Structures are given as structure tokens and as C-alpha cells.
C-alpha positions in Angstrom: 151.2 74.0 68.5 148.8 71.0 69.9 152.1 69.8 71.3 153.1 72.8 72.8 149.5 73.0 74.4 150.0 69.8 75.7 153.4 70.1 77.2 152.2 73.4 78.7 149.3 71.5 80.1 151.3 68.6 81.4 153.9 71.3 83.2 150.8 73.1 85.1 149.5 69.8 86.0 153.0 68.7 87.7 153.0 72.1 89.4 149.9 71.7 90.9 150.5 68.2 92.3 153.9 69.4 93.7 152.5 72.2 95.8 149.8 69.8 96.7 152.3 67.6 98.0 154.3 70.7 99.5 150.9 71.5 101.5 150.4 68.2 102.5 154.5 68.0 103.8 153.6 71.3 105.7 150.3 70.3 107.2 152.0 66.9 108.4 155.1 68.8 110.2 152.3 71.3 111.7 150.7 68.2 112.7 154.1 66.7 114.5 155.1 69.7 115.9 151.7 70.7 118.1 151.6 67.2 119.2 153.7 66.9 122.4 153.6 63.0 122.6 154.7 62.6 119.3 157.8 64.9 119.7 158.1 63.2 122.8 158.4 60.2 121.1 160.8 61.4 118.5 163.3 63.2 120.3 163.1 62.7 123.8 163.4 58.6 123.7 166.3 58.5 121.5 168.1 61.1 123.9 167.1 58.9 127.0 168.3 55.8 125.4 171.6 57.4 124.5 172.1 58.7 128.2 171.1 55.6 129.8 173.1 52.9 127.5 175.8 55.0 126.6 176.3 56.9 129.7 175.0 55.5 133.0 174.8 51.9 131.7 178.0 49.8 132.0 179.4 46.5 133.1 182.2 48.1 134.4 182.5 48.4 138.6 183.3 51.4 139.7 183.3 52.3 143.6 182.4 49.0 144.4 182.9 48.8 148.5 184.9 46.4 150.2 186.5 45.6 153.7 190.0 44.7 154.4 191.1 42.3 157.4 194.7 43.0 158.3 196.4 40.5 160.8 199.5 41.6 160.1 199.7 45.4 159.4 203.1 45.6 158.2 204.3 47.8 155.3 203.7 45.7 152.6 200.0 45.1 153.4 199.7 49.0 153.9 200.7 49.5 150.5 198.5 47.1 148.8 195.7 48.7 150.8 196.7 52.0 149.8 196.4 50.8 146.2 193.0 49.4 146.6 192.0 52.8 147.9 193.6 54.7 145.0 191.6 52.2 142.4 188.5 53.8 140.9 187.2 50.2 141.1 187.2 50.1 144.8 186.1 52.1 147.7 187.6 50.5 151.0 184.4 50.9 153.6 186.5 49.6 156.9 189.0 47.8 157.9 187.9 45.0 160.1 189.6 42.8 162.9 188.3 39.2 162.4 186.8 37.1 160.1 183.6 36.7 161.8 182.9 40.2 160.9 183.1 39.6 156.9 179.7 37.7 157.2 178.1 40.3 159.2 179.5 43.0 156.6 178.0 40.5 153.4 174.6 40.4 155.5 174.3 44.4 155.7 174.2 44.0 151.6 176.4 47.0 151.0 180.2 45.0 150.5 180.8 43.0 147.8 184.5 41.6 148.5 186.9 41.3 151.2 190.4 41.6 151.5 192.3 39.0 154.3 196.1 39.4 154.6 197.6 36.8 157.3 199.9 37.5 160.1 203.7 37.8 159.1 202.5 38.8 155.4 205.6 40.7 155.1 208.1 38.0 156.7 206.8 35.3 154.5 207.1 37.4 151.4 210.6 38.3 152.8 212.2 35.0 154.2 210.3 32.5 151.6 209.6 34.7 148.9 205.7 33.7 148.8 203.3 35.4 150.7 199.2 34.7 150.1 196.4 36.9 150.1 192.7 35.6 150.2 189.9 37.3 148.2 186.3 36.3 149.8 183.5 37.8 147.1 179.9 38.1 147.6 179.2 35.6 144.7 175.4 36.2 144.9 175.9 38.4 142.1 178.5 36.2 140.1 179.2 38.7 137.1 180.2 41.2 139.9 182.4 38.7 142.2 184.3 38.1 139.4 185.2 41.5 137.9 186.1 42.3 141.5 188.4 39.3 142.0 190.1 40.3 138.8 190.8 43.8 139.5 192.0 43.1 143.1 194.2 40.4 141.1 195.4 43.0 138.8 196.5 45.3 142.0 198.3 42.6 143.7 200.2 41.4 140.4 201.3 45.0 139.7 202.5 45.4 143.7 204.1 42.1 142.9 206.1 43.2 139.8 207.2 46.4 141.5 208.8 43.9 144.1 210.6 41.9 141.2 213.1 45.1 140.4 214.4 44.3 144.0 213.8 40.3 144.0 212.7 38.6 141.3 211.5 35.2 143.2 209.1 37.0 145.3 205.3 35.7 144.6 202.0 36.6 146.0 199.4 34.0 145.6 195.5 35.3 145.9 193.1 32.5 147.4 189.7 33.4 146.4 186.5 32.2 148.2 183.3 32.8 146.8 180.3 33.2 149.6 176.9 32.4 148.6 177.6 30.6 145.2 181.1 29.3 145.2 180.1 27.7 141.6 179.8 30.9 140.3 176.2 30.1 138.5 174.4 32.7 136.7 171.0 31.4 137.8 171.8 33.1 141.3 171.4 36.3 139.5 169.0 35.7 136.7 166.6 34.1 138.8 165.7 37.0 141.3 165.8 39.0 138.4 163.4 37.1 136.1 161.1 37.2 139.1 161.0 40.9 139.7 160.7 41.6 135.9 157.9 39.1 135.6 155.7 39.6 138.3 155.7 43.5 137.8 155.5 43.6 133.8 152.8 40.9 133.5 150.8 42.4 136.6 150.7 46.0 135.3 150.3 44.9 131.8 147.0 42.9 132.6 145.6 45.2 135.1 146.4 48.6 132.9 143.9 47.3 129.8 141.1 46.1 132.6 139.2 49.2 133.1 139.8 50.6 129.7 138.5 47.9 128.3 135.6 48.0 130.2 135.2 51.5 128.9 135.7 50.6 125.7 132.8 47.9 125.5 130.5 50.1 127.4 130.1 48.1 130.3 131.7 50.3 132.8 128.1 52.6 132.5 126.4 49.7 133.5 128.9 48.8 136.5 128.7 52.4 137.9 125.0 52.8 137.7 124.3 49.6 139.5 124.4 49.5 142.9 127.5 47.6 143.1 130.0 49.7 145.3 133.1 51.3 143.1 135.9 50.0 145.4 134.7 46.7 145.1 135.0 47.3 141.0 138.6 47.7 141.4 138.6 44.8 143.8 136.9 42.3 141.5 139.6 43.3 138.9 142.6 42.7 141.0 141.7 39.6 142.7 142.2 37.3 139.5 145.5 38.7 138.2 146.6 38.5 142.4 146.0 34.6 142.2 147.4 34.2 138.9 150.3 36.1 139.6 150.6 33.9 142.6 150.6 30.6 140.5 153.1 32.2 138.2 155.4 32.5 141.6 154.9 29.3 142.3 155.9 27.9 138.7 158.9 30.0 138.5 160.4 28.3 141.8 159.5 25.3 141.0 161.3 25.3 137.4 164.3 27.2 139.5 164.4 24.6 141.4 164.0 21.6 139.9 165.4 22.6 136.3 168.1 25.1 137.0 169.3 23.5 140.4 169.0 27.0 142.4 168.0 26.3 146.1 165.9 28.5 148.4 167.9 28.9 151.2 165.8 30.9 153.2 162.2 31.1 154.6 159.3 30.1 152.0 156.3 31.6 153.4 158.7 35.1 153.7 159.4 34.7 150.0 155.6 34.3 149.5 154.9 37.5 151.8 157.1 39.7 149.9 156.2 38.5 146.2 152.3 39.3 147.1 153.3 42.8 148.2 155.4 43.1 144.8 152.2 41.8 143.1 150.0 44.5 144.9 152.1 47.4 144.2 152.0 45.9 140.4 148.4 45.4 140.4 147.9 48.9 141.8 150.1 50.7 139.4 148.4 48.8 136.6 145.0 50.0 137.9 146.2 53.7 138.2 147.1 53.4 134.2 144.0 51.9 133.4 142.0 54.8 135.3 144.4 57.3 133.8 143.7 56.3 129.8 140.9 56.2 127.3 142.1 53.3 125.0 143.9 49.7 125.7 146.7 50.6 123.3 147.7 53.6 125.2 147.5 51.4 128.3 149.9 48.8 126.9 152.1 51.0 125.8 152.5 53.0 129.0 152.9 49.6 131.0 155.4 48.5 128.5 157.5 51.7 128.2 157.1 52.5 131.7 157.7 49.1 133.3 160.0 47.2 131.1 162.7 49.7 130.7 162.7 50.9 134.2 162.6 47.3 135.5 165.7 46.1 133.0 167.8 49.1 133.9 167.3 50.1 137.7 166.7 46.6 139.3 170.3 45.9 139.2 170.2 42.4 137.9 171.4 43.6 134.2 173.9 46.7 135.0 175.3 47.6 138.7 173.5 50.4 140.1 176.7 51.7 141.8 177.9 53.1 138.0 175.2 55.3 137.7 175.2 58.5 138.3 173.5 60.0 141.9 170.5 61.4 139.9 169.8 57.6 138.3 170.2 55.9 141.3 167.3 58.1 142.8 165.4 57.3 140.3 166.0 53.8 140.8 164.7 54.1 144.3 161.7 54.7 143.0 161.1 51.4 141.1 159.7 48.5 143.2 161.3 45.7 141.7 164.7 47.1 142.6 163.8 46.4 146.3 162.1 43.3 146.0 165.6 42.1 144.1 167.4 42.9 147.2 164.9 40.9 148.9 164.8 38.2 146.9 168.6 37.6 146.8 168.8 37.9 150.5 166.0 35.2 151.0 166.8 32.7 148.5 170.7 32.7 148.1 171.7 34.0 151.5 169.5 32.4 153.2 168.7 35.5 155.7 165.4 36.5 157.8 163.1 39.4 158.3 165.7 41.0 160.5 167.7 41.8 157.2 165.3 42.5 154.8 162.8 44.8 156.9 163.7 48.1 155.7 163.3 46.8 152.4 159.8 45.4 153.1 159.0 48.4 154.7 159.7 50.5 151.7 157.8 48.1 149.1 155.0 48.2 151.6 154.9 52.0 151.5 155.1 51.8 148.1 152.1 49.4 147.4 149.7 51.3 149.8 151.0 55.0 148.0 150.1 53.2 144.8 146.8 51.4 146.1 145.5 54.8 147.6 146.1 56.8 144.5 144.6 54.2 142.1 141.8 53.8 144.3 141.5 58.2 144.2 141.7 58.3 140.5 139.0 55.8 139.8 136.3 57.6 138.1 133.0 56.7 139.4 131.4 58.9 136.7 131.9 59.0 133.0 132.6 62.0 131.6 
């Protein structure tokens, strides 16, 4: 009898424990589904990563804009050009008339490669059984240049094989010329990308916690009740990080030149000017985040998630932006580091001046002014 009662009591305790466990599980589920931030983290982030990494981000080159210089304009050259047009990898932008215009097309930044057919191309192929095609690539992005040359060479080989059915001895040789980076060094793509990533991420991260830290320590209230101008508070927060970021820029450039052997072909003052623009845009964005949050953890999380992934994905130094769907390309236009990356490559690698980068610089300036105005207006002169 006593054994039965003990067993029955243990069963009752187990049932009570199970009910309590189920109650807490239900409570936790309700807590999760009522918290929109948690739902976004649980379901939004995985969906975004799948879409970006699985669909949008690819090292495969598509619709790369190229130009053609056809001195011969015969049937053989036209057939190869038509094959290039029909390829998903290329988009033939225009046909040029001379070599002199090729460099002008590269300086515009929208052309990745030029295909040059010499005069008497078809006659050399028929009578001498050999002909030559020149492929000129913009090697400031060495990975893209290598891929495009390989794609074009493959199309030319396929055309040669189609001719071998009639004349097996016919050969088409390709002469490759890599502009701006003949040795195809990866540093030409790596250094500008790291400059954009470091300057933007560090500035946003450091300034995003500055005002929040004052709030948490209780010193912000003292600053606001003092006769100190609120605008000067923001300015005082930004200037130290501006100077430290410029020092970071100098350190990156020194290491790039003396350690990685990457020359600076353009104007150094111009490079510092556009870098200061990016730093100011990043500082303004960091202050905006700081003014909009109440804890350092939240500010740091927003800075890391909001800056790290967009800078890596939408700048263009890791994944070609041309491969992305049009909506994501439009999103990339909102990322300041994209425009800075284009400017740095044009100045450092191509040696171009302000006449070639004024549009990108104007966009970066507009972003800086907009973010600065918003961050100042968002600053609360009274603590709630």
C-alpha cells in the first residue's frame, strides 16, 4: 500500500513538472513571436543570406561590357563578333575605329575589355592558315580581367574548331594585354576594397557607441544642461575619430606602397580628399546610429550588421555588381563605400584626375551632407 502511494505521488510530481515545463515553453514561444526584432533575426536573416549568397553573389561574369575594334570588317571577324554578342558573358557596347579610343573607353569605367581584329584578318587565316586577335582587358580588377579573357578565348577556340572541319590547319592566336595591372597582382583589387571596408566600418563602429556611452554613464545629462552648444557636442565626438581615421588611411597607404609594392599613380591630395569625404559620411552615419539607440550593444550590433555585410557585398571588390539583379544593384548605389571604391581604383591604379571621378565624388559628397544633416536633427537636446 505504501509503495503504491509513493509511486502515485511521484507520478503526480512528474505531471506537475511536465505542466510547468510546457507552460514555460509556451511562454517562451509567445515571447519570441511578440518580439519583432527576434523574429527578424530568426527568419529574416537566414532568408536574406540565402538570397544574397545563393542568388545574387557569384564570381561568374555576366553581361560584361566590351568594345570591338574591327580593322578588317570581313566575314570571319563579323562571325566572331556575333558569337560574342550571343554570349551571356558579354555585352558589346560599341564598335570603335581606332586603338586611341580604347583607353578613353576604359577611363569611363564602364568597359571591361576590348577585342581588336587586325587588318586582313580573314585573308591571313585563309592564305597563311593563322591569324591573330588582340584582347585588351582592364586588369585593375585582375579576377574579372582573367575571367573575361578566358571567356573570349573559349569563344574564339570554338570558332576555330568550326573552321577545322574544312581546313584543319587554321589557327587563331590571341594576344592578351592587361592594362593598369600587367602582372595581374591581386593587391590592385584588395587594397581599395580594404580601404573602403576599414574606414567605413571603424568610423561607424567607434562613433555609434560614443553618444550612447554618455547616456549610459549619465554624463550626457550634464552636457545638455551646461551652456555647451549641442552641435559642438556632436563635433567634439566626431573630430577625434576623423583624425584617427586619417592616420589609419596613412598607415594603409604606407603598407600598400612599401610592403605590397602597390604604386599610387594618381594625385595623393585628391586621394586624401575623397577619403576624408568617406570618413565624414561614416562618422555621420555612426552618430545617427548613436542618436537612435539607447545601449552600446544595440549600437554595435547595428553598426556591424548594417555596415559589414553591405560593404563586403555591395562594394564590388568581392563580387561583381553586374551579376546581381537590378533591385540589388540599386541597393548598392546607396552604399557609400561603392562610390569610394570606384574613386580609389581610378585614382590609385589608373592615375585619373578629378575630371574622371567628379560624378562619384559628387554622389559621395551628397551622401555625406545628407547623413550629417539627419544626424544633427536626430540629436536630442533633452533626455526623455
